[in-house]
N, CA and C atoms as a LAMMPS dump frame, in Angstrom:
ITEM: TIMESTEP
0
ITEM: NUMBER OF ATOMS
516
ITEM: BOX BOUNDS ff ff ff
-5.0000000000000000e+02 5.0000000000000000e+02
-5.0000000000000000e+02 5.0000000000000000e+02
-5.0000000000000000e+02 5.0000000000000000e+02
ITEM: ATOMS id mol type element x y z
1 1 1 N -22.629 -31.701 19.049
2 1 2 C -21.486 -31.171 18.324
3 1 3 C -21.519 -29.652 18.423
4 2 1 N -20.425 -29.063 18.808
5 2 2 C -20.347 -27.615 18.88
6 2 3 C -19.523 -27.095 17.722
7 3 1 N -19.944 -25.972 17.22
8 3 2 C -19.24 -25.353 16.111
9 3 3 C -18.214 -24.389 16.674
10 4 1 N -16.978 -24.586 16.294
11 4 2 C -15.921 -23.676 16.723
12 4 3 C -16.069 -22.386 15.924
13 5 1 N -15.478 -21.303 16.411
14 5 2 C -15.592 -19.998 15.756
15 5 3 C -15.319 -20.06 14.263
16 6 1 N -16.25 -19.586 13.475
17 6 2 C -16.081 -19.615 12.029
18 6 3 C -15.214 -18.477 11.531
19 7 1 N -14.982 -17.506 12.37
20 7 2 C -14.162 -16.37 11.963
21 7 3 C -12.73 -16.573 12.43
22 8 1 N -11.84 -16.786 11.489
23 8 2 C -10.438 -16.976 11.818
24 8 3 C -9.901 -15.751 12.544
25 9 1 N -10.354 -14.577 12.146
26 9 2 C -9.876 -13.334 12.744
27 9 3 C -10.238 -13.233 14.228
28 10 1 N -11.379 -13.761 14.594
29 10 2 C -11.832 -13.626 15.976
30 10 3 C -10.94 -14.409 16.94
31 11 1 N -10.319 -15.489 16.492
32 11 2 C -9.509 -16.314 17.372
33 11 3 C -8.022 -16.165 17.129
34 12 1 N -7.62 -15.398 16.153
35 12 2 C -6.225 -15.317 15.766
36 12 3 C -5.693 -13.91 16.011
37 13 1 N -5.638 -13.52 17.287
38 13 2 C -5.169 -12.181 17.606
39 13 3 C -3.927 -12.245 18.48
40 14 1 N -3.15 -11.18 18.432
41 14 2 C -1.944 -11.058 19.236
42 14 3 C -2.317 -10.465 20.589
43 15 1 N -1.383 -10.515 21.553
44 15 2 C -1.677 -9.946 22.874
45 15 3 C -2.033 -8.462 22.833
46 16 1 N -1.523 -7.716 21.851
47 16 2 C -1.83 -6.281 21.8
48 16 3 C -3.165 -6.006 21.119
49 17 1 N -3.916 -7.061 20.779
50 17 2 C -5.245 -6.893 20.211
51 17 3 C -5.281 -6.828 18.699
52 18 1 N -4.121 -6.811 18.037
53 18 2 C -4.098 -6.762 16.581
54 18 3 C -4.244 -8.16 16.003
55 19 1 N -4.911 -8.246 14.906
56 19 2 C -5.115 -9.483 14.176
57 19 3 C -3.798 -9.902 13.521
58 20 1 N -3.41 -11.168 13.659
59 20 2 C -2.146 -11.628 13.083
60 20 3 C -2.216 -11.808 11.575
61 21 1 N -3.396 -11.819 10.999
62 21 2 C -3.514 -11.941 9.547
63 21 3 C -3.257 -10.61 8.845
64 22 1 N -3.168 -9.544 9.591
65 22 2 C -2.974 -8.223 9.002
66 22 3 C -1.528 -8.003 8.592
67 23 1 N -1.356 -7.117 7.622
68 23 2 C -0.036 -6.624 7.254
69 23 3 C 0.112 -5.273 7.925
70 24 1 N 1.2 -5.097 8.658
71 24 2 C 1.404 -3.87 9.414
72 24 3 C 2.434 -2.966 8.756
73 25 1 N 2.114 -1.683 8.75
74 25 2 C 2.997 -0.651 8.217
75 25 3 C 3.304 0.294 9.366
76 26 1 N 4.583 0.445 9.68
77 26 2 C 4.989 1.353 10.752
78 26 3 C 5.665 2.567 10.131
79 27 1 N 5.096 3.738 10.386
80 27 2 C 5.575 4.967 9.756
81 27 3 C 5.997 5.999 10.795
82 28 1 N 6.97 6.799 10.396
83 28 2 C 7.541 7.824 11.265
84 28 3 C 7.261 9.199 10.687
85 29 1 N 6.99 10.152 11.567
86 29 2 C 6.782 11.539 11.149
87 29 3 C 7.532 12.459 12.105
88 30 1 N 8.622 13.029 11.622
89 30 2 C 9.367 14.063 12.347
90 30 3 C 9.451 15.237 11.389
91 31 1 N 8.583 16.182 11.608
92 31 2 C 8.392 17.321 10.701
93 31 3 C 9.716 17.849 10.141
94 32 1 N 9.793 17.871 8.803
95 32 2 C 10.958 18.429 8.131
96 32 3 C 12.171 17.526 8.074
97 33 1 N 12.117 16.35 8.715
98 33 2 C 13.257 15.43 8.722
99 33 3 C 12.894 14.071 8.118
100 34 1 N 11.937 13.419 8.719
101 34 2 C 11.461 12.118 8.244
102 34 3 C 9.949 12.203 8.188
103 35 1 N 9.403 12.091 6.995
104 35 2 C 7.954 12.17 6.829
105 35 3 C 7.506 10.974 5.996
106 36 1 N 6.759 10.089 6.624
107 36 2 C 6.253 8.889 5.969
108 36 3 C 4.748 8.836 6.194
109 37 1 N 4.002 8.517 5.147
110 37 2 C 2.553 8.47 5.304
111 37 3 C 1.921 7.527 4.296
112 38 1 N 0.726 7.059 4.639
113 38 2 C -0.078 6.238 3.733
114 38 3 C -0.796 7.209 2.811
115 39 1 N -0.485 7.15 1.53
116 39 2 C -1.099 8.071 0.552
117 39 3 C -2.505 7.619 0.195
118 40 1 N -2.702 6.305 0.097
119 40 2 C -4.044 5.768 -0.129
120 40 3 C -4.097 4.357 0.426
121 41 1 N -5.301 3.884 0.641
122 41 2 C -5.527 2.554 1.178
123 41 3 C -6.552 2.619 2.292
124 42 1 N -7.02 1.455 2.707
125 42 2 C -8.062 1.366 3.732
126 42 3 C -7.552 0.541 4.915
127 43 1 N -6.833 1.183 5.849
128 43 2 C -6.375 0.412 7.008
129 43 3 C -7.548 -0.039 7.866
130 44 1 N -7.417 -1.236 8.432
131 44 2 C -8.47 -1.739 9.309
132 44 3 C -8.241 -1.299 10.744
133 45 1 N -7.006 -0.918 11.055
134 45 2 C -6.719 -0.427 12.402
135 45 3 C -5.52 0.517 12.348
136 46 1 N -5.416 1.338 13.371
137 46 2 C -4.317 2.284 13.481
138 46 3 C -3.968 2.418 14.955
139 47 1 N -2.675 2.489 15.224
140 47 2 C -2.239 2.63 16.61
141 47 3 C -1.064 3.598 16.681
142 48 1 N -1.143 4.53 17.581
143 48 2 C -0.035 5.462 17.825
144 48 3 C 0.953 4.754 18.748
145 49 1 N 2.192 4.608 18.298
146 49 2 C 3.22 3.928 19.086
147 49 3 C 3.875 4.909 20.051
148 50 1 N 4.252 6.058 19.534
149 50 2 C 4.807 7.122 20.359
150 50 3 C 4.556 8.444 19.643
151 51 1 N 5.237 9.474 20.062
152 51 2 C 5.002 10.813 19.502
153 51 3 C 5.249 10.886 17.997
154 52 1 N 6.157 10.054 17.489
155 52 2 C 6.547 10.155 16.085
156 52 3 C 6.164 8.954 15.227
157 53 1 N 5.679 7.886 15.823
158 53 2 C 5.421 6.674 15.046
159 53 3 C 3.981 6.184 15.207
160 54 1 N 3.448 5.68 14.077
161 54 2 C 2.12 5.062 14.068
162 54 3 C 2.208 3.754 13.305
163 55 1 N 1.333 2.818 13.664
164 55 2 C 1.272 1.527 12.982
165 55 3 C -0.133 1.356 12.411
166 56 1 N -0.191 0.988 11.139
167 56 2 C -1.452 0.741 10.444
168 56 3 C -1.529 -0.736 10.103
169 57 1 N -2.724 -1.316 10.196
170 57 2 C -2.94 -2.702 9.803
171 57 3 C -3.836 -2.769 8.576
172 58 1 N -3.442 -3.594 7.606
173 58 2 C -4.212 -3.766 6.375
174 58 3 C -4.625 -5.224 6.224
175 59 1 N -5.864 -5.435 5.834
176 59 2 C -6.397 -6.783 5.637
177 59 3 C -5.767 -7.425 4.398
178 60 1 N -5.681 -8.76 4.381
179 60 2 C -5.127 -9.445 3.214
180 60 3 C -5.847 -9.028 1.928
181 61 1 N -5.071 -8.758 0.897
182 61 2 C -5.623 -8.344 -0.388
183 61 3 C -5.771 -6.845 -0.547
184 62 1 N -5.632 -6.084 0.532
185 62 2 C -5.745 -4.622 0.469
186 62 3 C -4.55 -4.033 -0.274
187 63 1 N -4.835 -3.05 -1.108
188 63 2 C -3.778 -2.339 -1.829
189 63 3 C -3.622 -0.964 -1.181
190 64 1 N -2.376 -0.557 -0.976
191 64 2 C -2.114 0.727 -0.341
192 64 3 C -0.799 1.315 -0.846
193 65 1 N -0.718 2.634 -0.773
194 65 2 C 0.474 3.342 -1.215
195 65 3 C 1.14 4.049 -0.047
196 66 1 N 2.463 3.941 0.027
197 66 2 C 3.225 4.549 1.112
198 66 3 C 4.269 5.495 0.523
199 67 1 N 4.229 6.73 0.994
200 67 2 C 5.186 7.75 0.562
201 67 3 C 6.195 7.941 1.685
202 68 1 N 7.488 7.9 1.356
203 68 2 C 8.534 8.093 2.365
204 68 3 C 9.483 9.181 1.878
205 69 1 N 9.771 10.112 2.763
206 69 2 C 10.646 11.239 2.44
207 69 3 C 11.514 11.534 3.649
208 70 1 N 12.783 11.879 3.406
209 70 2 C 13.687 12.25 4.496
210 70 3 C 14.659 13.307 4
211 71 1 N 15.125 14.133 4.94
212 71 2 C 16.098 15.165 4.583
213 71 3 C 17.13 15.309 5.692
214 72 1 N 18.203 16.017 5.364
215 72 2 C 19.191 16.388 6.375
216 72 3 C 19.475 17.878 6.201
217 73 1 N 20.54 18.365 6.757
218 73 2 C 20.858 19.798 6.681
219 73 3 C 21.124 20.28 5.259
220 74 1 N 21.382 19.361 4.345
221 74 2 C 21.734 19.739 2.976
222 74 3 C 20.609 19.53 1.971
223 75 1 N 19.493 18.99 2.398
224 75 2 C 18.351 18.798 1.5
225 75 3 C 17.788 17.388 1.563
226 76 1 N 16.995 17.028 0.57
227 76 2 C 16.343 15.722 0.516
228 76 3 C 17.37 14.615 0.324
229 77 1 N 17.263 13.58 1.148
230 77 2 C 18.144 12.422 1.018
231 77 3 C 17.384 11.162 0.622
232 78 1 N 16.057 11.196 0.728
233 78 2 C 15.246 10.038 0.367
234 78 3 C 13.887 10.5 -0.115
235 79 1 N 13.48 9.989 -1.252
236 79 2 C 12.137 10.213 -1.768
237 79 3 C 11.716 8.905 -2.42
238 80 1 N 10.767 8.195 -1.793
239 80 2 C 10.331 6.88 -2.277
240 80 3 C 8.812 6.791 -2.275
241 81 1 N 8.329 5.965 -3.183
242 81 2 C 6.905 5.644 -3.177
243 81 3 C 6.771 4.161 -3.484
244 82 1 N 6.003 3.462 -2.641
245 82 2 C 5.762 2.032 -2.828
246 82 3 C 4.266 1.774 -2.818
247 83 1 N 3.825 0.913 -3.727
248 83 2 C 2.438 0.453 -3.721
249 83 3 C 2.501 -1.045 -3.462
250 84 1 N 1.768 -1.457 -2.431
251 84 2 C 1.834 -2.838 -1.97
252 84 3 C 0.454 -3.45 -1.85
253 85 1 N 0.446 -4.765 -1.859
254 85 2 C -0.779 -5.518 -1.613
255 85 3 C -0.53 -6.359 -0.368
256 86 1 N -1.373 -6.191 0.648
257 86 2 C -1.238 -6.975 1.872
258 86 3 C -1.425 -8.448 1.531
259 87 1 N -0.515 -9.269 2.015
260 87 2 C -0.489 -10.68 1.641
261 87 3 C -1.485 -11.519 2.433
262 88 1 N -1.943 -12.582 1.781
263 88 2 C -2.726 -13.614 2.446
264 88 3 C -1.743 -14.596 3.081
265 89 1 N -2.155 -15.281 4.109
266 89 2 C -1.301 -16.263 4.767
267 89 3 C -0.8 -17.284 3.751
268 90 1 N 0.502 -17.547 3.775
269 90 2 C 1.095 -18.537 2.89
270 90 3 C 1.577 -18.003 1.554
271 91 1 N 1.268 -16.75 1.236
272 91 2 C 1.722 -16.169 -0.029
273 91 3 C 3.183 -15.768 0.051
274 92 1 N 3.835 -15.735 -1.099
275 92 2 C 5.19 -15.22 -1.188
276 92 3 C 5.127 -13.709 -0.996
277 93 1 N 6.043 -13.177 -0.186
278 93 2 C 5.995 -11.759 0.132
279 93 3 C 7.338 -11.09 -0.09
280 94 1 N 7.279 -9.799 -0.284
281 94 2 C 8.459 -8.936 -0.349
282 94 3 C 8.57 -8.254 1.009
283 95 1 N 9.754 -8.216 1.578
284 95 2 C 9.914 -7.538 2.855
285 95 3 C 10.505 -6.152 2.63
286 96 1 N 10.066 -5.224 3.429
287 96 2 C 10.574 -3.857 3.429
288 96 3 C 10.765 -3.442 4.882
289 97 1 N 11.646 -2.465 5.146
290 97 2 C 11.945 -2.095 6.536
291 97 3 C 10.739 -1.677 7.36
292 98 1 N 9.724 -1.101 6.765
293 98 2 C 8.585 -0.572 7.513
294 98 3 C 7.377 -1.491 7.471
295 99 1 N 7.506 -2.666 6.863
296 99 2 C 6.385 -3.556 6.582
297 99 3 C 6.566 -4.892 7.294
298 100 1 N 5.536 -5.332 8.05
299 100 2 C 5.594 -6.618 8.733
300 100 3 C 4.318 -7.398 8.493
301 101 1 N 4.338 -8.64 8.137
302 101 2 C 5.537 -9.395 7.818
303 101 3 C 6.084 -9.065 6.438
304 102 1 N 5.251 -8.586 5.543
305 102 2 C 5.654 -8.237 4.187
306 102 3 C 4.417 -8.18 3.309
307 103 1 N 4.599 -7.962 2.035
308 103 2 C 3.456 -7.889 1.126
309 103 3 C 3.906 -8.033 -0.31
310 104 1 N 2.949 -7.983 -1.2
311 104 2 C 3.244 -8.032 -2.619
312 104 3 C 3.601 -6.64 -3.114
313 105 1 N 4.781 -6.477 -3.632
314 105 2 C 5.235 -5.177 -4.113
315 105 3 C 4.745 -4.987 -5.542
316 106 1 N 3.845 -4.028 -5.75
317 106 2 C 3.271 -3.77 -7.065
318 106 3 C 4.036 -2.683 -7.807
319 107 1 N 4.534 -1.706 -7.065
320 107 2 C 5.272 -0.595 -7.653
321 107 3 C 6.239 -0.072 -6.605
322 108 1 N 7.456 0.206 -7.034
323 108 2 C 8.436 0.795 -6.132
324 108 3 C 9.302 1.745 -6.941
325 109 1 N 9.429 2.951 -6.444
326 109 2 C 10.252 3.925 -7.143
327 109 3 C 10.918 4.846 -6.147
328 110 1 N 12.022 5.438 -6.587
329 110 2 C 12.718 6.395 -5.736
330 110 3 C 13.242 7.538 -6.596
331 111 1 N 13.5 8.644 -5.945
332 111 2 C 13.907 9.86 -6.651
333 111 3 C 12.68 10.711 -6.934
334 112 1 N 12.783 11.998 -6.64
335 112 2 C 11.621 12.869 -6.752
336 112 3 C 10.958 12.875 -8.121
337 113 1 N 11.675 12.929 -9.248
338 113 2 C 10.97 12.961 -10.539
339 113 3 C 10.044 11.754 -10.75
340 114 1 N 10.491 10.573 -10.366
341 114 2 C 9.654 9.373 -10.53
342 114 3 C 8.521 9.349 -9.504
343 115 1 N 8.821 9.729 -8.274
344 115 2 C 7.769 9.788 -7.245
345 115 3 C 6.689 10.776 -7.678
346 116 1 N 7.102 11.899 -8.228
347 116 2 C 6.138 12.896 -8.695
348 116 3 C 5.257 12.33 -9.804
349 117 1 N 5.825 11.537 -10.723
350 117 2 C 5.013 10.914 -11.784
351 117 3 C 3.988 9.957 -11.2
352 118 1 N 4.381 9.199 -10.188
353 118 2 C 3.427 8.286 -9.544
354 118 3 C 2.307 9.082 -8.878
355 119 1 N 2.658 10.148 -8.171
356 119 2 C 1.641 10.978 -7.527
357 119 3 C 0.697 11.605 -8.553
358 120 1 N 1.217 11.999 -9.705
359 120 2 C 0.369 12.537 -10.772
360 120 3 C -0.562 11.46 -11.318
361 121 1 N -0.07 10.231 -11.42
362 121 2 C -0.903 9.113 -11.877
363 121 3 C -2.036 8.864 -10.882
364 122 1 N -1.713 8.9 -9.6
365 122 2 C -2.73 8.724 -8.553
366 122 3 C -3.77 9.836 -8.638
367 123 1 N -3.314 11.072 -8.793
368 123 2 C -4.24 12.211 -8.91
369 123 3 C -5.163 12.053 -10.118
370 124 1 N -4.626 11.571 -11.246
371 124 2 C -5.435 11.383 -12.454
372 124 3 C -6.511 10.317 -12.235
373 125 1 N -6.159 9.255 -11.536
374 125 2 C -7.137 8.195 -11.247
375 125 3 C -8.225 8.724 -10.31
376 126 1 N -7.817 9.46 -9.29
377 126 2 C -8.797 10.02 -8.367
378 126 3 C -9.693 11.043 -9.052
379 127 1 N -9.178 11.748 -10.059
380 127 2 C -9.988 12.71 -10.825
381 127 3 C -11.1 12.005 -11.597
382 128 1 N -10.922 10.704 -11.886
383 128 2 C -11.966 9.912 -12.554
384 128 3 C -13.048 9.463 -11.568
385 129 1 N -12.833 9.747 -10.281
386 129 2 C -13.789 9.314 -9.266
387 129 3 C -13.559 7.881 -8.815
388 130 1 N -12.371 7.355 -9.068
389 130 2 C -12.038 5.979 -8.702
390 130 3 C -11.179 6.005 -7.443
391 131 1 N -11.537 5.165 -6.483
392 131 2 C -10.736 5.035 -5.271
393 131 3 C -9.44 4.326 -5.658
394 132 1 N -8.317 4.953 -5.385
395 132 2 C -7.02 4.435 -5.819
396 132 3 C -6.726 3.064 -5.22
397 133 1 N -7.237 2.778 -4.052
398 133 2 C -7.018 1.475 -3.419
399 133 3 C -7.741 0.353 -4.158
400 134 1 N -8.705 0.701 -5.018
401 134 2 C -9.47 -0.302 -5.761
402 134 3 C -8.97 -0.518 -7.182
403 135 1 N -7.894 0.154 -7.558
404 135 2 C -7.329 0.021 -8.91
405 135 3 C -6.763 -1.388 -9.084
406 136 1 N -6.855 -1.919 -10.289
407 136 2 C -6.336 -3.248 -10.59
408 136 3 C -4.847 -3.334 -10.261
409 137 1 N -4.428 -4.326 -9.474
410 137 2 C -3.002 -4.48 -9.158
411 137 3 C -2.124 -4.568 -10.408
412 138 1 N -2.644 -5.182 -11.465
413 138 2 C -1.863 -5.28 -12.704
414 138 3 C -1.545 -3.91 -13.284
415 139 1 N -2.406 -2.933 -13.043
416 139 2 C -2.129 -1.597 -13.547
417 139 3 C -0.9 -1.007 -12.842
418 140 1 N -0.805 -1.211 -11.513
419 140 2 C 0.355 -0.688 -10.79
420 140 3 C 1.639 -1.356 -11.261
421 141 1 N 1.56 -2.655 -11.588
422 141 2 C 2.74 -3.339 -12.142
423 141 3 C 3.111 -2.732 -13.493
424 142 1 N 2.095 -2.424 -14.294
425 142 2 C 2.31 -1.782 -15.591
426 142 3 C 3.032 -0.44 -15.412
427 143 1 N 2.554 0.377 -14.487
428 143 2 C 3.179 1.689 -14.241
429 143 3 C 4.627 1.492 -13.811
430 144 1 N 4.86 0.553 -12.908
431 144 2 C 6.223 0.279 -12.447
432 144 3 C 7.134 -0.114 -13.613
433 145 1 N 6.675 -1.043 -14.428
434 145 2 C 7.502 -1.529 -15.539
435 145 3 C 7.75 -0.45 -16.589
436 146 1 N 6.743 0.352 -16.889
437 146 2 C 6.934 1.441 -17.867
438 146 3 C 7.923 2.472 -17.345
439 147 1 N 7.836 2.798 -16.055
440 147 2 C 8.78 3.752 -15.49
441 147 3 C 10.199 3.187 -15.512
442 148 1 N 10.338 1.895 -15.211
443 148 2 C 11.656 1.26 -15.227
444 148 3 C 12.266 1.287 -16.632
445 149 1 N 11.4 1.245 -17.643
446 149 2 C 11.863 1.277 -19.032
447 149 3 C 11.985 2.7 -19.57
448 150 1 N 11.669 3.692 -18.729
449 150 2 C 11.752 5.091 -19.161
450 150 3 C 10.64 5.497 -20.108
451 151 1 N 9.511 4.806 -20.023
452 151 2 C 8.375 5.07 -20.902
453 151 3 C 7.193 5.596 -20.091
454 152 1 N 6.313 6.303 -20.753
455 152 2 C 5.088 6.785 -20.105
456 152 3 C 4.103 5.627 -19.959
457 153 1 N 3.431 5.577 -18.811
458 153 2 C 2.419 4.548 -18.574
459 153 3 C 1.131 4.919 -19.288
460 154 1 N 0.366 3.92 -19.658
461 154 2 C -0.956 4.161 -20.229
462 154 3 C -1.876 4.672 -19.125
463 155 1 N -2.812 5.5 -19.468
464 155 2 C -3.766 6.03 -18.49
465 155 3 C -4.731 4.93 -18.057
466 156 1 N -5.117 4.946 -16.808
467 156 2 C -6.119 4.031 -16.285
468 156 3 C -7.476 4.593 -16.665
469 157 1 N -8.378 3.741 -17.151
470 157 2 C -9.674 4.214 -17.625
471 157 3 C -10.81 3.613 -16.801
472 158 1 N -11.955 4.249 -16.893
473 158 2 C -13.142 3.712 -16.205
474 158 3 C -13.516 2.34 -16.769
475 159 1 N -13.357 2.151 -18.082
476 159 2 C -13.661 0.866 -18.711
477 159 3 C -12.743 -0.23 -18.15
478 160 1 N -11.471 0.073 -18.051
479 160 2 C -10.515 -0.874 -17.485
480 160 3 C -10.88 -1.179 -16.028
481 161 1 N -11.29 -0.165 -15.306
482 161 2 C -11.651 -0.351 -13.901
483 161 3 C -12.9 -1.225 -13.765
484 162 1 N -13.909 -0.978 -14.596
485 162 2 C -15.129 -1.811 -14.552
486 162 3 C -14.791 -3.269 -14.854
487 163 1 N -13.905 -3.498 -15.82
488 163 2 C -13.508 -4.872 -16.158
489 163 3 C -12.805 -5.532 -14.97
490 164 1 N -11.941 -4.774 -14.299
491 164 2 C -11.257 -5.31 -13.126
492 164 3 C -12.243 -5.645 -12.014
493 165 1 N -13.186 -4.758 -11.74
494 165 2 C -14.163 -5.002 -10.681
495 165 3 C -15.012 -6.235 -10.992
496 166 1 N -15.377 -6.406 -12.251
497 166 2 C -16.175 -7.566 -12.65
498 166 3 C -15.367 -8.851 -12.464
499 167 1 N -14.111 -8.841 -12.905
500 167 2 C -13.254 -10.023 -12.754
501 167 3 C -13.055 -10.358 -11.28
502 168 1 N -12.829 -9.345 -10.458
503 168 2 C -12.615 -9.549 -9.034
504 168 3 C -13.861 -10.151 -8.377
505 169 1 N -15.034 -9.666 -8.773
506 169 2 C -16.273 -10.197 -8.164
507 169 3 C -16.511 -11.64 -8.587
508 170 1 N -16.107 -12.026 -9.789
509 170 2 C -16.264 -13.411 -10.232
510 170 3 C -15.298 -14.344 -9.503
511 171 1 N -14.129 -13.818 -9.115
512 171 2 C -13.129 -14.638 -8.425
513 171 3 C -13.492 -14.873 -6.959
514 172 1 N -14.352 -14.028 -6.406
515 172 2 C -14.695 -14.16 -4.974
516 172 3 C -15.788 -15.131 -4.733
């Protein structure tokens, strides 16, 4: 009896070498016009598509933040921030123009004042010495819902983070 490959990732790749279980984010950067970037997260791979576009791959369960900004001759026309969780195969997903196949949308906001509040929240978490990609997904949902209601979000704490890490380790 021979054992077939135990690693699903090793046998489940596309012709371009990328793993099909990954969630892909394709971002564009045209200085001063369209600027999109991964603000936080741990991509497992990155590929330059052309002079202005790059594609990042995220493993299932990875949390990442994407900042998108665009302008024209008259000023800013788009300011968005999305925090997503890369989906596991078979999960329900949210689709976005830059995301393939899709992911779990934890937070989505647009307009500079709200985007700035999210960036300040990220900075506050990083000031605690916590990697933003490891923050409890429920916290990002909390921030999203509080912003939608026009309320201030509760601060993320080290105690809350330790509880999340413990719960996550028990679930694995």
